[in-house]
C-alpha positions as CSV (number, residue, x, y, z in Angstrom):
1,M,-14.8,-16.9,20.7
2,K,-14.9,-13.1,20.2
3,K,-17.4,-11.1,18.2
4,I,-16.1,-8.8,15.5
5,A,-18.0,-6.3,13.3
6,V,-16.0,-5.7,10.0
7,L,-17.0,-2.5,8.2
8,L,-16.3,-2.1,4.5
9,D,-17.2,0.9,2.2
10,I,-17.4,-1.1,-1.0
11,P,-18.8,-4.5,-2.1
12,I,-16.8,-7.4,-0.7
13,L,-16.3,-8.9,-4.2
14,H,-14.0,-5.9,-4.9
15,D,-11.7,-6.3,-1.9
16,G,-9.6,-9.4,-1.7
17,R,-7.8,-8.2,1.5
18,V,-11.0,-7.8,3.5
19,R,-12.2,-11.1,2.2
20,R,-9.0,-12.7,3.5
21,V,-9.3,-10.9,6.9
22,V,-12.9,-12.1,7.4
23,E,-12.1,-15.7,6.4
24,S,-9.1,-15.8,8.7
25,L,-10.7,-14.2,11.7
26,S,-13.8,-16.4,11.4
27,E,-11.7,-19.5,12.0
28,Q,-11.8,-18.8,15.8
29,N,-14.3,-15.9,16.1
30,E,-17.8,-14.9,15.1
31,V,-17.6,-12.2,12.3
32,D,-20.3,-10.0,11.0
33,L,-19.4,-8.2,7.8
34,F,-21.2,-5.0,6.8
35,C,-20.6,-4.1,3.2
36,V,-22.2,-2.3,0.3
37,K,-25.1,-4.1,-1.3
38,T,-25.0,-5.7,-4.8
39,T,-27.0,-8.3,-6.5
40,F,-24.4,-11.0,-5.6
41,D,-25.1,-13.3,-2.6
42,D,-22.0,-12.3,-0.5
43,S,-22.7,-14.9,2.2
44,S,-21.8,-17.6,-0.3
45,L,-18.2,-16.5,-0.1
46,F,-17.8,-17.5,3.6
47,G,-18.2,-20.3,6.1
48,K,-20.5,-20.8,9.1
49,N,-19.0,-18.2,11.5
50,V,-19.6,-15.3,9.1
51,R,-22.8,-13.4,8.6
52,V,-23.0,-10.7,5.9
53,F,-25.2,-7.6,6.2
54,N,-25.6,-5.3,3.2
55,Y,-26.3,-1.6,3.3
56,E,-27.0,1.1,0.7
57,L,-25.0,4.3,0.3
58,N,-26.5,7.7,0.9
59,I,-25.4,9.4,-2.2
60,N,-25.8,13.1,-3.1
61,W,-23.5,15.8,-4.5
62,I,-22.1,16.9,-1.2
63,N,-21.6,13.4,0.1
64,R,-19.8,12.4,-3.1
65,N,-17.6,15.4,-3.3
66,L,-16.9,16.6,0.3
67,L,-18.5,14.9,3.2
68,F,-17.6,11.3,2.3
69,Q,-18.4,9.9,5.7
70,K,-22.1,10.9,5.3
71,K,-22.5,8.3,2.6
72,F,-22.6,5.8,5.4
73,E,-25.3,7.3,7.6
74,N,-27.4,4.2,7.2
75,L,-24.7,1.9,8.6
76,P,-24.7,2.7,12.4
77,Q,-28.4,1.8,12.7
78,L,-27.8,-1.5,10.9
79,V,-25.0,-2.4,13.2
80,L,-26.7,-1.3,16.4
81,G,-29.9,-3.1,15.3
82,K,-28.2,-6.5,15.7
83,N,-28.1,-5.9,19.5
84,I,-24.7,-7.5,19.8
85,K,-21.9,-6.4,22.1
86,Y,-19.1,-6.7,19.7
87,D,-15.6,-7.1,21.1
88,F,-14.0,-5.3,18.1
89,I,-15.1,-2.9,15.4
90,Y,-12.8,-3.5,12.4
91,C,-12.7,-0.4,10.2
92,N,-11.3,-0.6,6.7
93,D,-9.9,2.8,5.5
94,Y,-10.6,6.4,6.4
95,P,-14.1,7.0,4.9
96,L,-15.7,4.7,7.6
97,L,-13.6,5.9,10.5
98,E,-16.1,8.5,11.8
99,V,-18.9,5.9,11.8
100,S,-16.5,3.4,13.5
101,V,-15.6,5.7,16.3
102,A,-19.2,6.4,17.0
103,L,-20.0,2.7,17.1
104,K,-17.0,2.1,19.4
105,E,-18.4,4.6,21.9
106,K,-22.0,3.2,21.8
107,I,-21.1,-0.5,22.0
108,G,-18.0,-0.3,24.2
109,A,-15.9,-2.2,21.7
110,K,-12.2,-1.9,20.8
111,L,-11.5,-0.2,17.5
112,I,-9.1,-1.6,14.9
113,F,-8.3,0.8,12.0
114,D,-6.9,-0.9,8.9
115,S,-5.6,1.8,6.6
116,H,-4.8,0.3,3.3
117,E,-3.4,3.6,1.9
118,I,-3.0,7.3,2.8
119,Y,-6.5,8.0,1.8
120,I,-6.3,11.8,2.3
121,A,-3.4,11.9,-0.3
122,T,-5.4,10.0,-2.9
123,I,-8.1,12.7,-3.0
124,N,-6.3,14.4,-5.9
125,Q,-7.3,11.4,-8.0
126,F,-11.0,12.0,-7.6
127,F,-11.2,15.5,-9.2
128,P,-10.2,17.0,-12.5
129,V,-6.8,18.9,-12.5
130,S,-6.7,19.9,-16.2
131,G,-9.0,21.6,-18.7
132,W,-11.8,23.9,-17.7
133,K,-13.0,21.6,-14.9
134,V,-9.8,22.5,-13.0
135,I,-11.8,25.6,-11.9
136,Y,-13.7,23.5,-9.4
137,G,-11.4,20.5,-9.2
138,K,-8.4,22.1,-7.5
139,P,-10.5,24.0,-4.9
140,L,-12.3,20.8,-4.0
141,I,-9.0,18.9,-3.7
142,W,-7.6,21.6,-1.3
143,L,-10.8,21.7,0.7
144,N,-11.1,18.0,1.0
145,Q,-7.5,17.4,2.0
146,W,-7.6,20.2,4.6
147,Y,-10.9,19.1,6.1
148,H,-10.3,15.3,6.1
149,G,-6.7,15.6,7.1
150,N,-7.7,17.4,10.3
151,R,-10.6,15.0,10.8
152,E,-8.5,11.9,10.5
153,K,-5.9,13.4,12.9
154,E,-8.6,13.7,15.6
155,L,-10.3,10.4,14.9
156,V,-7.2,8.3,15.1
157,K,-6.8,9.3,18.7
158,Q,-9.9,7.0,19.4
159,V,-8.3,4.0,17.7
160,D,-7.1,1.2,19.9
161,K,-4.9,-0.4,17.2
162,M,-3.9,0.8,13.8
163,I,-2.9,-1.5,11.0
164,T,-1.4,-0.8,7.6
165,V,0.1,-2.7,4.7
166,C,3.8,-1.9,4.5
167,D,6.7,-0.4,6.5
168,S,6.7,2.9,4.5
169,L,3.1,3.6,5.4
170,K,3.7,2.6,9.0
171,H,6.5,5.2,9.4
172,Y,4.4,7.8,7.6
173,F,1.4,7.4,9.9
174,E,3.5,7.2,13.1
175,E,5.3,10.4,12.3
176,K,2.2,12.3,11.0
177,Y,-0.1,11.4,13.8
178,D,2.4,10.8,16.6
179,L,1.4,7.1,16.9
180,Q,3.4,4.1,18.1
181,N,3.4,0.4,17.4
182,I,1.3,0.4,14.2
183,L,1.0,-3.2,13.0
184,V,2.0,-4.1,9.5
185,V,0.0,-6.8,7.8
186,R,1.1,-7.1,4.2
187,N,-1.5,-7.8,1.6
188,C,0.1,-11.1,0.5
189,P,-1.6,-13.9,-1.5
190,K,-3.3,-16.8,0.2
191,N,-3.1,-20.6,-0.6
192,I,-0.1,-20.4,-2.9
193,Q,-0.7,-22.8,-5.8
194,S,1.8,-25.1,-7.4
195,I,3.3,-23.7,-10.6
196,Y,2.1,-25.2,-13.9
197,K,2.2,-24.2,-17.5
198,S,-0.8,-22.2,-18.8
199,N,-1.5,-20.8,-22.3
200,G,-4.6,-18.8,-21.3
201,I,-3.6,-15.5,-22.8
202,R,-2.3,-16.9,-26.1
203,Q,-5.4,-19.0,-26.6
204,E,-7.8,-16.1,-25.9
205,L,-5.9,-13.8,-28.2
206,K,-5.0,-16.5,-30.8
207,L,-1.3,-15.7,-30.5
208,K,1.5,-18.0,-31.7
209,S,3.1,-20.2,-29.1
210,D,6.5,-18.4,-29.4
211,T,4.9,-14.9,-28.7
212,R,6.5,-13.3,-25.6
213,I,4.0,-11.7,-23.2
214,L,4.6,-8.7,-21.0
215,L,1.7,-8.5,-18.5
216,Y,0.2,-5.7,-16.5
217,Q,-2.6,-6.7,-14.1
218,G,-4.4,-4.2,-11.8
219,D,-6.4,-1.0,-12.0
220,V,-6.2,0.9,-15.3
221,N,-6.1,4.4,-13.8
222,V,-3.9,7.5,-13.7
223,S,-0.3,6.9,-12.6
224,R,-0.3,3.1,-13.0
225,G,2.2,3.3,-15.9
226,V,0.0,1.5,-18.5
227,D,0.1,4.4,-20.9
228,K,3.9,4.7,-20.5
229,V,4.4,1.1,-21.5
230,A,1.9,1.4,-24.4
231,E,3.7,4.4,-25.8
232,A,7.0,2.5,-25.6
233,M,5.7,-0.5,-27.5
234,P,6.4,0.6,-31.0
235,L,10.1,0.6,-30.0
236,V,9.9,-2.9,-28.4
237,N,10.8,-6.0,-30.4
238,E,7.9,-7.2,-32.5
239,H,7.6,-10.7,-31.0
240,I,6.8,-9.1,-27.6
241,H,3.1,-8.3,-26.9
242,F,1.8,-6.1,-24.0
243,V,-1.3,-7.5,-22.3
244,V,-3.4,-5.5,-19.8
245,I,-5.8,-7.2,-17.4
246,G,-8.0,-5.0,-15.2
247,G,-10.7,-2.4,-15.1
248,G,-10.7,1.3,-14.2
249,N,-11.7,4.8,-15.2
250,K,-9.0,5.0,-17.9
251,L,-9.7,1.6,-19.4
252,K,-11.9,2.8,-22.3
253,E,-9.7,5.8,-23.0
254,F,-6.5,3.7,-23.1
255,K,-8.2,0.9,-25.1
256,D,-9.4,3.3,-27.7
257,K,-6.0,5.1,-27.9
258,Y,-3.5,2.2,-27.7
259,S,-5.1,-1.0,-28.8
260,S,-3.1,-2.6,-31.6
261,S,-1.9,-5.9,-33.0
262,R,0.6,-6.1,-30.1
263,I,-1.3,-4.2,-27.3
264,H,-4.3,-6.0,-25.8
265,F,-6.8,-4.9,-23.1
266,L,-8.6,-7.9,-21.7
267,G,-10.7,-6.0,-19.1
268,K,-11.3,-7.1,-15.6
269,K,-11.2,-10.8,-14.7
270,V,-12.7,-12.7,-11.8
271,F,-10.2,-12.9,-9.0
272,D,-10.4,-16.7,-8.8
273,E,-9.4,-17.0,-12.5
274,L,-6.7,-14.3,-12.5
275,N,-3.8,-16.7,-11.7
276,E,-4.5,-18.7,-14.9
277,Y,-3.8,-15.5,-16.9
278,T,-0.7,-14.6,-14.8
279,L,0.8,-18.0,-15.3
280,S,0.6,-17.7,-19.1
281,A,2.7,-14.5,-19.2
282,D,6.4,-14.3,-19.4
283,I,7.2,-11.2,-17.4
284,G,5.0,-8.9,-15.1
285,I,5.5,-5.2,-15.2
286,L,5.0,-2.7,-12.4
287,L,5.6,1.0,-13.2
288,I,3.4,2.8,-10.6
289,E,4.3,6.5,-10.5
290,G,4.7,8.5,-7.2
291,Y,1.6,10.6,-8.2
292,N,1.0,11.4,-4.5
293,V,2.5,10.3,-1.2
294,S,0.2,7.3,-1.0
295,K,1.4,6.0,-4.3
296,K,5.0,6.8,-3.5
297,Y,4.8,4.5,-0.4
298,A,2.6,1.9,-2.0
299,L,3.2,-1.9,-1.9
300,P,1.1,-3.1,-4.8
301,N,-0.7,-6.4,-4.6
302,K,0.4,-7.2,-8.2
303,L,4.0,-7.5,-7.0
304,F,3.1,-10.6,-4.9
305,E,0.7,-11.9,-7.6
306,Y,3.5,-12.0,-10.1
307,M,5.8,-13.6,-7.6
308,A,3.2,-16.3,-6.8
309,A,3.1,-17.2,-10.5
310,A,6.9,-17.4,-10.6
311,K,7.1,-14.5,-13.1
312,P,10.1,-12.2,-13.1
313,I,9.2,-8.6,-12.6
314,I,10.1,-5.3,-14.4
315,S,9.7,-2.4,-12.0
316,N,10.7,1.2,-11.6
317,Q,12.3,2.5,-8.4
318,L,9.1,2.7,-6.4
319,L,10.3,2.3,-2.8
320,E,8.6,-0.8,-1.4
321,P,8.6,-3.0,-4.6
322,A,12.2,-2.0,-5.3
323,R,13.2,-3.1,-1.7
324,I,11.7,-6.5,-2.1
325,I,13.0,-7.1,-5.7
326,N,16.5,-6.2,-4.6
327,E,16.2,-8.3,-1.4
328,I,15.2,-11.6,-3.1
329,N,16.5,-11.0,-6.7
330,C,13.2,-11.6,-8.4
331,G,13.3,-8.9,-11.1
332,V,14.9,-5.9,-12.7
333,L,14.6,-2.3,-11.8
334,I,14.6,0.1,-14.7
335,D,14.6,3.8,-15.7
336,D,11.0,4.6,-16.7
337,S,11.5,8.3,-17.4
338,T,11.1,8.1,-21.2
339,K,9.5,5.7,-23.7
340,D,13.0,5.1,-25.1
341,S,14.4,4.0,-21.8
342,I,11.4,1.8,-21.1
343,A,11.5,0.1,-24.5
344,E,15.3,-0.4,-24.3
345,A,14.9,-2.0,-20.8
346,I,12.1,-4.3,-21.9
347,N,14.1,-5.5,-24.9
348,K,17.2,-6.2,-22.7
349,V,15.2,-8.0,-20.0
350,F,13.6,-10.3,-22.4
351,E,17.0,-11.3,-23.8
352,R,18.3,-12.3,-20.3
353,N,19.0,-16.0,-19.8
354,D,18.2,-16.0,-16.0
355,L,14.4,-15.1,-16.2
356,V,13.4,-18.6,-15.0
357,Q,15.7,-18.2,-12.0
358,L,14.4,-14.7,-11.2
359,G,10.8,-16.1,-11.3
360,N,11.7,-19.0,-9.1
361,N,13.3,-16.7,-6.5
362,G,10.0,-14.7,-6.3
363,Y,7.9,-17.9,-6.0
364,N,10.1,-19.4,-3.2
365,A,10.0,-16.1,-1.3
366,V,6.2,-16.1,-1.5
367,L,6.0,-19.8,-0.3
368,N,8.2,-19.1,2.7
369,K,7.7,-15.5,3.7
370,F,5.4,-13.3,1.7
371,N,2.1,-15.1,2.1
372,W,-1.1,-14.5,3.9
373,E,-0.8,-17.5,6.2
374,V,2.4,-15.9,7.7
375,E,1.0,-12.3,7.7
376,V,-2.3,-13.0,9.3
377,Q,-0.8,-14.6,12.4
378,K,-0.1,-11.1,13.6
379,L,-3.7,-10.1,13.3
380,K,-4.9,-13.3,14.9
381,E,-2.6,-12.7,17.9
382,L,-3.9,-9.1,18.2
383,V,-7.5,-10.3,18.4
384,A,-6.7,-13.2,20.8
385,N,-4.7,-11.1,23.2
386,N,-7.0,-8.1,23.5
């Protein structure tokens, strides 16, 4: 039984992937999870082979806006204070990589780096790029991407095994950092449930039973396509409603701007209850824009969540989702360049007579291939054989 320290830069309640990693690795190993403190009892989420240790972030202006890694200055002392010779340090995403490399050297552990995205490319989302605030926003973006890009390039040389979530990100990292044999562990759902009828959304919104529901679930942020669909809705057939489930920094703005009798923002739902809402929709929509290279190569969790609920999918031409949708025929790819093209496509898709079959194709693919039980075997073998 090996000892693994899993490092996370946010509360565990907000990261389903890391929660699944911890649960799966603890089946045959002892896992200590170090995550950001909240009022929730994180240990209640896990079984006997998992211990949870919380830490507080060191927040000030420079740590928030430039030296991200210094937010975690309290973490090394907490890990080292356990006096455990860990076999593995499991680092989730770039902000914790510097801390993880330092711990690797002090403990003598092997370092696994699980990069869920191209973090350096996402920095342009953190700062203003319009209005008067662009005066400091753009310089900070440039400085951060230059500094952290060079820092990541040096730090990954100390990584024993790198993991990411899809083939496009794997190829990007291998080429950019001259790496080989990056392991892909896709962020697929766990414990796929049997399909059953649900009316959760219609009941909550008091909608008629024959109302058709187009669902978006996920973060309500820039480049997620929520605003594009909302602006197309006046051109969409009146019996179709657009429902948005999720939180994010654009939720209030979009809710104030777009809420109507046919556009509904339900806010963030507890992960364990989310499937009930997904099951009550008719179609799931996925229009993430290639806002940066990380988004361009993304494989969004919501793709698999729609599939696991047997919902046909409307997607744009984003590389990874389009590849899977074409491979298993579980949805329709559309032109999302204008509100007219989006509305026309939505109307046409809802008129199709093969929606049930498209949804079933996605569900069967999740049952047999795109599920966590299949994906995590690669991670378990990595830990067992090293």
